[in-house]
N, C-alpha and C positions, 0 to 999 in steps of 0.2 A: 466921478463916482456917482455925484448926486445925480446926473442925466440917466445913467443907467438904471438906478432905481427907478426914476421916475418913469422911464419908458417901459420898464417891465409892469410898473403899477397900472399905468394907464392902459396897458393891454388887457389885463385882468378885470377891471371895474366897468359899470356901466355909466358912470358919472366922471370921465377923465378930467374934467375940467377943476374938480374939486380936488385933486391930487395935489398934497403939497409936500415937499421934501426938504428939509434943512440938514446942514452938514455941521457940525460943532468939531472943530478942529483942535486937537492937542498936540504934543511934542511927537510921540510914537504911536498915538491912536486917535481915532475919529469916531464920532457917533452920528450915525444917519436916522434921522426922525422921519418917520413916514405918516402922514396924516391924510386919511381919505374919508369921505361921507359915511355917515353913521350906517347907511343900508349897505356899502359895498365892503364892510369890514369883513364879513365873513367870507367874501370872496379873495380877499387877501390873505386871511388866514388859512383858509383851506379845509378840507376833511382831516381831522385829527392834527391840524397844524402844518400839514403837507407843502403848501404852498410857501407859507412864511419860512419854513425851514430851508427849502429850495431857494428863495431869495437871499438868506442868510449864508447859505454855502457860496453863491456866486459872489456876493460882497465880500466874504473873508477870502475866496480864492483871489479875487482881483485886487484884494488888500496885500495879499502874499508877495504879490508881482510889484507892488509898490513899495514892498519891506515896511508895511504900516498895518496895524491893527485896526480892523472895522468891525462896528457892531451896529446892527440893525434893531431900532427899535420902533414898535407900531404903536402911534400915538392914538387915542381915542378922541 
């Protein structure tokens, strides 16, 4: 899952080398933290949060396949 979020984020930003993704696993859920460069934050969030929402939908759909709840957090 971490690789999926990382590849999506790297495709959207100008500085793909500054993309960092960490995954914190629990029993039934996981939190995926996405950190990008400050100037790329707007590109990840998108207009009215549409890009961020689309990434969250993809992550949660993939989590359903794994029978796990996945949450994406965008860290500044």
